[in-house]
KOLRO-324107 format. One record per residue (C-alpha): x, y, z. Coordinates in nm, 2 decimals, padded with zeros to 4 digits. Example, Ala and Ser with C-alpha at 12.3 -4.5 7.8 and 13.67 -1.06 7.14 Angstrom:
X:Y:Z
01.23:-00.45:00.78 .
01.37:-00.11:00.71 .
//
This chain:
X:Y:Z
02.36:00.50:-02.18 .
02.50:00.18:-02.35 .
02.83:00.35:-02.41 .
02.86:00.45:-02.04 .
02.79:00.09:-01.93 .
03.05:-00.05:-02.17 .
03.30:00.21:-02.05 .
03.24:00.11:-01.69 .
03.28:-00.26:-01.78 .
03.60:-00.19:-01.98 .
03.75:00.00:-01.69 .
03.66:-00.29:-01.45 .
03.82:-00.54:-01.68 .
04.14:-00.33:-01.69 .
04.14:-00.32:-01.31 .
04.09:-00.70:-01.29 .
04.38:-00.75:-01.54 .
04.60:-00.53:-01.31 .
04.49:-00.73:-01.01 .
04.57:-01.06:-01.18 .
04.91:-00.95:-01.30 .
05.00:-00.80:-00.96 .
04.88:-01.09:-00.75 .
05.04:-01.37:-00.95 .
05.36:-01.18:-01.03 .
05.40:-01.10:-00.66 .
05.31:-01.46:-00.57 .
05.57:-01.61:-00.81 .
05.84:-01.37:-00.68 .
05.77:-01.42:-00.31 .
05.66:-01.78:-00.29 .
05.87:-01.96:-00.55 .
06.24:-01.99:-00.47 .
06.46:-01.91:-00.76 .
06.16:-01.83:-00.99 .
06.26:-01.97:-01.33 .
05.98:-01.78:-01.51 .
06.09:-01.44:-01.60 .
06.06:-01.20:-01.89 .
05.85:-01.31:-02.18 .
05.79:-01.65:-02.02 .
05.63:-01.49:-01.72 .
05.42:-01.26:-01.95 .
05.30:-01.56:-02.15 .
05.19:-01.74:-01.84 .
05.00:-01.43:-01.72 .
04.84:-01.41:-02.07 .
04.72:-01.77:-02.04 .
04.57:-01.69:-01.71 .
04.39:-01.39:-01.86 .
04.26:-01.61:-02.15 .
04.11:-01.85:-01.90 .
04.00:-01.61:-01.63 .
03.83:-01.33:-01.82 .
03.58:-01.56:-02.01 .
03.48:-01.72:-01.68 .
03.44:-01.38:-01.52 .
03.22:-01.27:-01.81 .
03.02:-01.59:-01.79 .
02.95:-01.55:-01.42 .
02.85:-01.18:-01.48 .
03.12:-01.03:-01.27 .
03.10:-00.72:-01.49 .
02.73:-00.66:-01.44 .
02.73:-00.58:-01.07 .
02.55:-00.27:-00.95 .
02.81:-00.13:-00.71 .
02.53:00.03:-00.49 .
02.36:-00.31:-00.45 .
02.63:-00.58:-00.42 .
02.60:-00.83:-00.14 .
02.66:-01.18:-00.03 .
02.54:-01.34:-00.35 .
02.78:-01.13:-00.56 .
03.07:-01.21:-00.32 .
03.00:-01.58:-00.35 .
03.01:-01.55:-00.74 .
03.36:-01.38:-00.71 .
03.48:-01.68:-00.50 .
03.34:-01.93:-00.75 .
03.49:-01.75:-01.05 .
03.84:-01.71:-00.91 .
03.86:-02.06:-00.75 .
03.73:-02.23:-01.07 .
03.96:-02.03:-01.30 .
04.26:-02.11:-01.08 .
04.19:-02.48:-01.09 .
04.16:-02.48:-01.47 .
04.48:-02.28:-01.50 .
04.67:-02.52:-01.28 .
04.54:-02.82:-01.48 .
04.61:-02.66:-01.82 .
04.97:-02.57:-01.72 .
05.03:-02.91:-01.56 .
04.89:-03.12:-01.84 .
05.05:-02.92:-02.12 .
05.38:-02.91:-01.92 .
05.41:-02.55:-02.03 .
05.50:-02.44:-01.68 .
05.53:-02.63:-01.36 .
05.39:-02.39:-01.12 .
05.35:-02.54:-00.77 .
05.00:-02.57:-00.64 .
05.08:-02.37:-00.33 .
05.13:-02.06:-00.54 .
04.76:-02.07:-00.63 .
04.67:-02.17:-00.27 .
04.82:-01.85:-00.13 .
04.74:-01.62:-00.42 .
04.36:-01.71:-00.45 .
04.25:-01.54:-00.12 .
04.45:-01.22:-00.21 .
04.28:-01.21:-00.55 .
03.94:-01.27:-00.40 .
03.99:-00.98:-00.15 .
04.13:-00.75:-00.41 .
03.84:-00.80:-00.67 .
03.58:-00.79:-00.39 .
03.72:-00.46:-00.26 .
03.69:-00.30:-00.60 .
03.33:-00.40:-00.64 .
03.23:-00.33:-00.27 .
03.42:00.00:-00.24 .
03.10:00.20:-00.23 .
02.95:-00.01:00.05 .
03.28:-00.01:00.24 .
03.30:00.37:00.21 .
02.94:00.42:00.33 .
03.00:00.19:00.62 .
03.32:00.37:00.73 .
03.15:00.71:00.70 .
02.84:00.59:00.89 .
03.04:00.43:01.16 .
03.28:00.72:01.22 .
03.03:01.00:01.16 .
03.10:01.30:01.39 .
02.85:01.55:01.53 .
02.48:01.60:01.50 .
02.51:01.76:01.15 .
02.57:01.41:01.00 .
02.31:01.29:00.75 .
02.32:00.94:00.90 .
02.02:00.85:01.12 .
02.04:00.63:01.43 .
01.81:00.34:01.35 .
01.67:00.04:01.53 .
01.56:-00.27:01.34 .
01.29:-00.47:01.51 .
01.34:-00.83:01.43 .
01.68:-01.01:01.44 .
01.58:-01.28:01.19 .
01.58:-01.33:00.81 .
01.37:-01.02:00.76 .
01.59:-00.81:00.99 .
01.89:-00.93:00.78 .
01.70:-00.83:00.47 .
01.64:-00.48:00.60 .
02.00:-00.44:00.71 .
02.13:-00.55:00.37 .
01.89:-00.30:00.20 .
02.03:-00.02:00.41 .
02.38:-00.13:00.32 .
02.31:-00.15:-00.05 .
02.08:00.15:-00.10 .
02.28:00.47:-00.13 .
01.96:00.67:-00.08 .
01.90:00.53:00.27 .
02.10:00.73:00.53 .
02.04:00.49:00.82 .
02.30:00.38:01.08 .
02.18:00.06:01.24 .
02.27:00.09:01.61 .
02.06:-00.20:01.75 .
01.85:-00.50:01.66 .
01.55:-00.58:01.88 .
01.39:-00.92:01.92 .
01.16:-01.11:02.16 .
01.37:-01.43:02.15 .
01.58:-01.44:02.47 .
01.84:-01.67:02.30 .
01.94:-01.38:02.08 .
01.98:-01.12:02.35 .
02.34:-00.98:02.38 .
02.45:-01.15:02.06 .
02.54:-00.97:01.74 .
02.42:-00.98:01.38 .
02.63:-00.81:01.11 .
02.84:-00.67:01.40 .
02.53:-00.50:01.56 .
02.41:-00.58:01.91 .
02.08:-00.76:01.96 .
01.87:-00.66:02.26 .
01.51:-00.73:02.38 .
01.23:-00.77:02.43 .
01.05:-00.55:02.18 .
00.82:-00.40:02.45 .
01.12:-00.21:02.58 .
01.18:-00.02:02.26 .
01.10:00.32:02.41 .
01.39:00.28:02.65 .
01.63:00.18:02.37 .
01.51:00.48:02.15 .
01.62:00.71:02.43 .
01.94:00.53:02.51 .
02.07:00.53:02.15 .
01.92:00.86:02.04 .
01.72:00.68:01.77 .
01.53:00.88:01.51 .
01.40:00.59:01.30 .
01.27:00.24:01.36 .
01.23:-00.03:01.09 .
01.00:-00.32:01.17 .
01.13:-00.63:00.99 .
00.96:-00.95:01.11 .
00.90:-01.21:00.84 .
00.59:-01.38:00.97 .
00.43:-01.11:01.17 .
00.05:-01.07:01.16 .
-00.13:-00.74:01.13 .
-00.25:-00.73:01.49 .
00.10:-00.78:01.62 .
00.23:-00.52:01.38 .
-00.03:-00.28:01.51 .
00.08:-00.35:01.87 .
00.44:-00.28:01.80 .
00.36:00.04:01.61 .
00.14:00.15:01.90 .
00.44:00.09:02.14 .
00.68:00.29:01.92 .
00.44:00.58:01.87 .
00.49:00.67:02.24 .
00.81:00.83:02.10 .
00.84:01.07:01.82 .
01.04:00.87:01.57 .
01.00:00.79:01.20 .
00.86:00.43:01.16 .
00.92:00.21:00.85 .
00.86:-00.15:00.78 .
00.91:-00.43:00.53 .
00.59:-00.53:00.36 .
00.42:-00.82:00.52 .
00.45:-01.16:00.34 .
00.07:-01.19:00.34 .
00.04:-00.86:00.15 .
00.24:-01.00:-00.14 .
00.36:-01.36:-00.08 .
00.52:-01.37:-00.43 .
00.74:-01.07:-00.36 .
01.10:-01.18:-00.31 .
01.24:-00.83:-00.33 .
01.07:-00.65:-00.05 .
01.18:-00.30:00.01 .
01.16:-00.08:00.32 .
00.84:00.13:00.31 .
00.69:00.40:00.54 .
00.44:00.28:00.80 .
00.10:00.42:00.73 .
-00.18:00.50:00.98 .
-00.37:00.21:00.83 .
-00.11:-00.02:00.98 .
-00.18:00.12:01.32 .
-00.56:00.07:01.30 .
-00.57:-00.26:01.12 .
-00.78:-00.52:01.29 .
-00.63:-00.83:01.13 .
-00.69:-01.03:00.82 .
-01.05:-01.07:00.69 .
-01.15:-01.42:00.60 .
-01.33:-01.43:00.27 .
-01.52:-01.70:00.08 .
-01.29:-01.69:-00.22 .
-01.45:-01.99:-00.39 .
-01.79:-01.82:-00.35 .
-01.65:-01.49:-00.49 .
-01.49:-01.68:-00.78 .
-01.82:-01.84:-00.87 .
-02.00:-01.51:-00.82 .
-01.78:-01.30:-01.05 .
-01.58:-01.52:-01.29 .
-01.69:-01.50:-01.66 .
-01.95:-01.23:-01.59 .
-01.99:-00.87:-01.72 .
-01.95:-00.63:-01.42 .
-02.03:-00.26:-01.41 .
-01.88:-00.04:-01.14 .
-02.02:00.32:-01.14 .
-01.79:00.57:-00.98 .
-01.51:00.33:-01.07 .
-01.25:00.60:-01.06 .
-01.31:00.70:-00.70 .
-01.15:00.58:-00.38 .
-01.39:00.29:-00.32 .
-01.48:00.23:-00.69 .
-01.11:00.19:-00.80 .
-01.04:-00.06:-00.52 .
-01.36:-00.24:-00.62 .
-01.23:-00.28:-00.98 .
-00.89:-00.40:-00.85 .
-01.04:-00.67:-00.63 .
-01.31:-00.77:-00.89 .
-01.03:-00.83:-01.14 .
-00.88:-01.09:-00.91 .
-01.18:-01.31:-00.98 .
-01.16:-01.30:-01.37 .
-01.47:-01.13:-01.49 .
-01.54:-01.16:-01.87 .
-01.58:-00.78:-01.90 .
-01.51:-00.51:-01.64 .
-01.68:-00.17:-01.71 .
-01.57:00.14:-01.53 .
-01.82:00.44:-01.55 .
-01.73:00.77:-01.39 .
-01.77:01.14:-01.44 .
-01.42:01.24:-01.33 .
-01.16:01.16:-01.60 .
-00.83:01.21:-01.41 .
-00.86:00.94:-01.14 .
-01.05:00.72:-01.39 .
-00.76:00.73:-01.63 .
-00.52:00.64:-01.35 .
-00.74:00.34:-01.26 .
-00.75:00.24:-01.63 .
-00.37:00.25:-01.65 .
-00.33:00.04:-01.34 .
-00.58:-00.22:-01.44 .
-00.45:-00.24:-01.80 .
-00.10:-00.30:-01.66 .
-00.22:-00.58:-01.44 .
-00.42:-00.75:-01.71 .
-00.11:-00.76:-01.93 .
00.13:-00.86:-01.65 .
-00.10:-01.13:-01.52 .
-00.21:-01.25:-01.86 .
-00.58:-01.21:-01.78 .
-00.85:-01.24:-02.04 .
-01.08:-00.97:-01.89 .
-01.19:-00.70:-02.13 .
-01.16:-00.36:-01.97 .
-01.41:-00.09:-02.08 .
-01.37:00.26:-01.94 .
-01.65:00.52:-02.01 .
-01.70:00.88:-01.89 .
-02.04:01.00:-01.80 .
-02.28:01.08:-01.51 .
-02.53:00.84:-01.36 .
-02.78:01.13:-01.34 .
-02.78:01.15:-01.72 .
-03.03:00.87:-01.79 .
-02.97:00.86:-02.16 .
-02.59:00.82:-02.12 .
-02.62:00.55:-01.85 .
-02.88:00.36:-02.05 .
-02.64:00.35:-02.35 .
-02.40:00.15:-02.12 .
-02.67:-00.10:-02.01 .
-02.80:-00.14:-02.37 .
-02.46:-00.20:-02.52 .
-02.30:-00.42:-02.26 .
-02.59:-00.58:-02.06 .
-02.40:-00.61:-01.73 .
-02.48:-00.90:-01.51 .
-02.35:-00.75:-01.19 .
-02.37:-00.38:-01.09 .
-02.18:-00.21:-00.81 .
-02.31:00.14:-00.76 .
-02.04:00.36:-00.60 .
-02.10:00.68:-00.78 .
-02.20:00.95:-00.53 .
-02.12:01.28:-00.38 .
-02.00:01.20:-00.03 .
-01.84:01.51:00.12 .
-02.06:01.62:00.42 .
-01.99:02.00:00.45 .
-01.97:02.06:00.07 .
-02.31:01.90:00.02 .
-02.47:02.11:00.29 .
-02.42:02.41:00.05 .
-02.49:02.20:-00.27 .
-02.80:02.00:-00.18 .
-02.94:02.02:-00.53 .
-02.63:01.85:-00.67 .
-02.63:01.59:-00.39 .
-02.99:01.50:-00.48 .
-02.91:01.50:-00.86 .
-02.62:01.26:-00.83 .
-02.70:01.05:-00.53 .
-03.08:01.01:-00.54 .
-03.16:01.06:-00.91 .
-02.84:00.87:-01.02 .
-02.92:00.58:-00.79 .
-03.28:00.57:-00.93 .
-03.15:00.57:-01.29 .
-02.91:00.28:-01.23 .
-03.17:00.08:-01.02 .
-03.44:00.12:-01.29 .
-03.20:00.01:-01.57 .
-03.08:-00.29:-01.36 .
-03.45:-00.40:-01.36 .
-03.51:-00.32:-01.73 .
-03.19:-00.50:-01.85 .
-03.23:-00.80:-01.61 .
-02.92:-00.75:-01.41 .
-02.85:-01.04:-01.17 .
-02.76:-00.83:-00.87 .
-02.71:-00.46:-00.80 .
-02.52:-00.35:-00.49 .
-02.54:00.00:-00.35 .
-02.24:00.14:-00.17 .
-02.41:00.33:00.12 .
-02.30:00.51:00.43 .
-02.33:00.50:00.81 .
-02.45:00.86:00.78 .
-02.78:00.73:00.64 .
-02.86:00.63:01.00 .
-03.07:00.91:01.16 .
-02.91:01.17:00.93 .
-02.82:01.52:01.04 .
-02.68:01.62:00.70 .
-02.81:01.62:00.35 .
-02.54:01.38:00.22 .
-02.65:01.12:00.48 .
-03.02:01.18:00.40 .
-02.96:01.13:00.03 .
-02.79:00.80:00.11 .
-03.09:00.70:00.32 .
-03.31:00.78:00.02 .
-03.08:00.56:-00.20 .
-03.14:00.27:00.04 .
-03.52:00.32:00.01 .
-03.49:00.32:-00.37 .
-03.29:-00.01:-00.36 .
-03.54:-00.18:-00.14 .
-03.83:-00.05:-00.34 .
-03.69:-00.19:-00.67 .
-03.61:-00.52:-00.50 .
-03.98:-00.55:-00.41 .
-04.09:-00.52:-00.77 .
-03.81:-00.67:-00.97 .
-03.65:-01.02:-01.03 .
-03.31:-00.84:-00.99 .
-03.16:-00.88:-00.64 .
-03.09:-00.54:-00.49 .
-02.89:-00.48:-00.17 .
-02.69:-00.20:00.00 .
-02.37:-00.21:00.20 .
-02.34:00.05:00.48 .
-02.01:00.14:00.64 .
-01.83:00.43:00.79 .
-01.52:00.64:00.71 .
-01.25:00.48:00.50 .
-00.89:00.58:00.57 .
-00.71:00.75:00.28 .
-01.01:00.82:00.06 .
-01.04:01.14:-00.12 .
-01.14:01.42:00.12 .
-01.09:01.21:00.43 .
-00.89:01.31:00.74 .
-00.58:01.11:00.67 .
-00.47:01.29:00.35 .
-00.58:01.62:00.49 .
-00.38:01.57:00.81 .
-00.07:01.46:00.60 .
-00.09:01.78:00.40 .
-00.12:01.99:00.71 .
00.18:01.81:00.87 .
00.38:01.87:00.55 .
00.29:02.24:00.57 .
00.41:02.26:00.93 .
00.07:02.27:01.08 .
-00.16:02.34:01.25 .
-00.38:02.03:01.23 .
-00.74:02.15:01.25 .
-01.00:01.93:01.43 .
-01.36:02.03:01.49 .
-01.39:01.91:01.86 .
-01.15:01.75:02.11 .
-01.40:01.47:02.18 .
-01.51:01.39:01.83 .
-01.49:01.02:01.73 .
-01.53:00.83:01.41 .
-01.54:00.47:01.30 .
-01.27:00.38:01.05 .
-01.20:00.11:00.80 .
-00.93:00.07:00.54 .
-01.03:00.09:00.18 .
-00.93:-00.27:00.09 .
-01.10:-00.40:00.40 .
-01.43:-00.22:00.32 .
-01.42:-00.33:-00.05 .
-01.35:-00.69:00.03 .
-01.65:-00.69:00.27 .
-01.87:-00.52:00.00 .
-01.79:-00.81:-00.24 .
-01.86:-01.07:00.03 .
-02.19:-00.90:00.10 .
-02.28:-00.91:-00.26 .
-02.23:-01.29:-00.26 .
-02.47:-01.32:00.04 .
-02.73:-01.08:-00.11 .
-03.06:-01.25:-00.18 .
-03.25:-00.92:-00.22 .
-03.35:-00.62:-00.01 .
-03.08:-00.64:00.25 .
-02.90:-00.35:00.41 .
-02.56:-00.51:00.50 .
-02.38:-00.34:00.79 .
-02.01:-00.38:00.83 .
-01.84:-00.42:01.17 .
-01.63:-00.10:01.19 .
-01.46:-00.20:01.52 .
-01.42:00.05:01.80 .
-01.46:00.43:01.74 .
-01.14:00.63:01.71 .
-01.09:00.98:01.87 .
-00.98:01.21:01.58 .
-00.74:01.39:01.81 .
-00.56:01.06:01.89 .
-00.54:00.99:01.52 .
-00.38:01.33:01.46 .
-00.13:01.27:01.74 .
-00.03:00.93:01.60 .
00.01:01.07:01.25 .
00.24:01.35:01.39 .
00.45:01.10:01.58 .
00.47:00.87:01.27 .
00.63:01.16:01.09 .
00.90:01.18:01.36 .
00.76:01.50:01.51 .
00.62:01.60:01.85 .
00.25:01.70:01.89 .
00.19:02.06:02.02 .
00.57:02.13:01.99 .
00.65:02.07:01.62 .
00.29:02.06:01.50 .
00.01:02.24:01.67 .
-00.35:02.10:01.70 .
-00.64:02.35:01.68 .
-01.00:02.29:01.76 .
-01.23:02.49:01.53 .
-01.59:02.38:01.62 .
-01.84:02.14:01.47 .
-01.97:02.22:01.12 .
-02.33:02.21:00.99 .
-02.47:01.86:00.99 .
-02.18:01.71:01.18 .
-02.23:01.48:01.48 .
-01.99:01.46:01.77 .
-02.03:01.08:01.80 .
-02.14:00.88:01.50 .
-02.43:00.64:01.53 .
-02.33:00.29:01.64 .
-02.36:00.11:01.31 .
-02.38:-00.23:01.46 .
-02.59:-00.38:01.74 .
-02.51:-00.75:01.75 .
-02.82:-00.81:01.97 .
-03.05:-00.66:01.70 .
-02.88:-00.71:01.36 .
-02.88:-01.04:01.18 .
-02.55:-01.23:01.17 .
-02.41:-01.36:00.84 .
-02.15:-01.63:00.78 .
-01.88:-01.36:00.80 .
-01.82:-01.22:01.15 .
-01.76:-00.87:01.01 .
-02.09:-00.85:00.82 .
-02.44:-00.82:00.96 .
-02.78:-00.74:00.81 .
-03.00:-00.45:00.93 .
-03.37:-00.53:00.98 .
-03.59:-00.44:00.68 .
-03.76:-00.11:00.67 .
-04.11:-00.06:00.54 .
-04.11:-00.05:00.16 .
-04.24:00.28:00.02 .
-04.34:00.35:-00.34 .
-04.07:00.59:-00.46 .
-04.21:00.66:-00.81 .
-04.42:00.95:-00.70 .
-04.14:01.10:-00.50 .
-03.90:01.07:-00.80 .
-04.15:01.24:-01.02 .
-04.15:01.53:-00.77 .
-03.77:01.53:-00.75 .
-03.74:01.56:-01.13 .
-03.99:01.85:-01.14 .
-03.81:02.04:-00.86 .
-03.45:01.96:-00.95 .
-03.38:02.26:-01.17 .
-03.60:02.51:-00.98 .
-03.55:02.45:-00.61 .
-03.29:02.63:-00.41 .
-03.06:02.47:-00.15 .
-03.30:02.49:00.15 .
-03.61:02.38:-00.06 .
-03.42:02.07:-00.18 .
-03.33:01.98:00.18 .
-03.70:01.99:00.27 .
-03.78:01.78:-00.04 .
-03.54:01.51:00.09 .
-03.70:01.54:00.43 .
-04.03:01.44:00.27 .
-03.90:01.10:00.21 .
-03.65:01.07:00.50 .
-03.86:01.20:00.79 .
-03.58:01.12:01.04 .
-03.36:01.38:00.87 .
-03.31:01.68:01.09 .
-03.21:01.99:00.88 .
-02.94:02.20:01.03 .
-03.00:02.56:00.94 .
-02.69:02.70:01.13 .
-02.49:02.75:00.82 .
-02.12:02.81:00.85 .
-01.94:02.85:00.52 .
-01.58:02.85:00.65 .
-01.49:02.49:00.59 .
-01.15:02.53:00.43 .
-00.92:02.40:00.70 .
-01.15:02.16:00.89 .
-01.10:01.79:00.92 .
-01.32:01.62:00.66 .
-01.54:01.32:00.66 .
-01.59:01.08:00.37 .
-01.86:00.83:00.31 .
//
């Protein structure tokens, strides 16, 4: 690899030598009358030029350019290098009286040298631009593209397209809301507006892709623009928002995700309170390799715990989480000790080893089976992991004097119609029971579906779109509440700060989303047309599935917290769960699926068992949490 780089640099040096010889030999011949410098004298002058120019070019890194990514900065360096070297050459020749070359020779030759050297280094960009501009026919690989935003971020997106050989976009239009920019040009491309008219311009210019590039846009405005664009079946991309990574000076064009469309704005957190809550403490996250658990560990790391313990039964995702966190700890020079352990929370001896060895001060219990239809046929395992596992962790939190234990619960615990939701309701009872008998503060955080989690509708729909369809939905009117994983986890952490013991925190999930609308938007985000390119099929509700989820939040009844996205459900009557857990342990290895559901119903009397089994769940949309 090194040899190849040296060879490229050597060839470029030879090309520059040829340019220097050609430009200044031609300049002397054409500009200077009766040129006295011929033969070896002329060669010696050109040699002096090379001796001065080439070290300056090397110093200013003119031989380290990536031809696919040259831009204005590189062109500016070429101008500086050539101008500086020519001034030095003129002074050296004048002061040494070696040759009296008139200043106007350099004055006229310098622009030609700059253009020649720039053309060599920009040839790939120039070639791509010519091909993209003169492309003929619909078979061309170049895609008509609109950039939304005619400011600094729009320029950044345009430059990225020009530099990146893997992006086959042809920018046909900039769109902006600033009337002063309308009908003007940027980089030779027309600017139109306002952005609300983008569907018209998509049709007018036969656009297949839209890139949103507005530097200071907020998430709500981003969602509005994406909503407008999704009326047309075009691919949508964007630059990452500054608020997502304010330190990122090299933002690249990325695909728009469905999360961008549903986002409800930035969540305001008590960062000082979170810092005081977590910094310097030993924190245990059960299920730390899962969708919620891994995000919990990522956000907890932001607040510098002394020790962060991940405990999970599934090694693959846990290993991925370990790799990501280890990389961050080294890159950000953090002092947090990362401990990753494999095991199940229902194995009381294994989980006690963790408590006994590390004595965690904070516990976030995210380990659980959460998949609704799968648990309908595996009720024993749902009880083993969800109920017994939660009991084990709660009991040990009391025994080893943990400061706070926070249960990650589910909206499906409200008037459950499936065994997964019923086990989560039982977990909430266990948490409130231990809070009534222990100095440890116990609380639960209840929320709905999270976008992009394992087994949820978004990755399933994406896979079905990639396979060419159809997308399968249980019912045309089915609705669900959705929240992004980072949003849910940040509110879990904030709830943990508020927890004084026994609370069931309820997160504001916003407005319910029709699953069929979600599917249509995902199809259009892929640049396809619903029911033409990708069919949607309705396959019927599954066992334990509700058409409309329970409204999680009633602001007239729930208790408000300092955060407008977090409320507290009224306390339930505390029941003694010890006798029930004794019965669970006795029955666990002997009861069948239906018997176990009835056992869960003994504690959660609101649980309505659905006996209309349907085992064909393979292609249905799936719920999580």
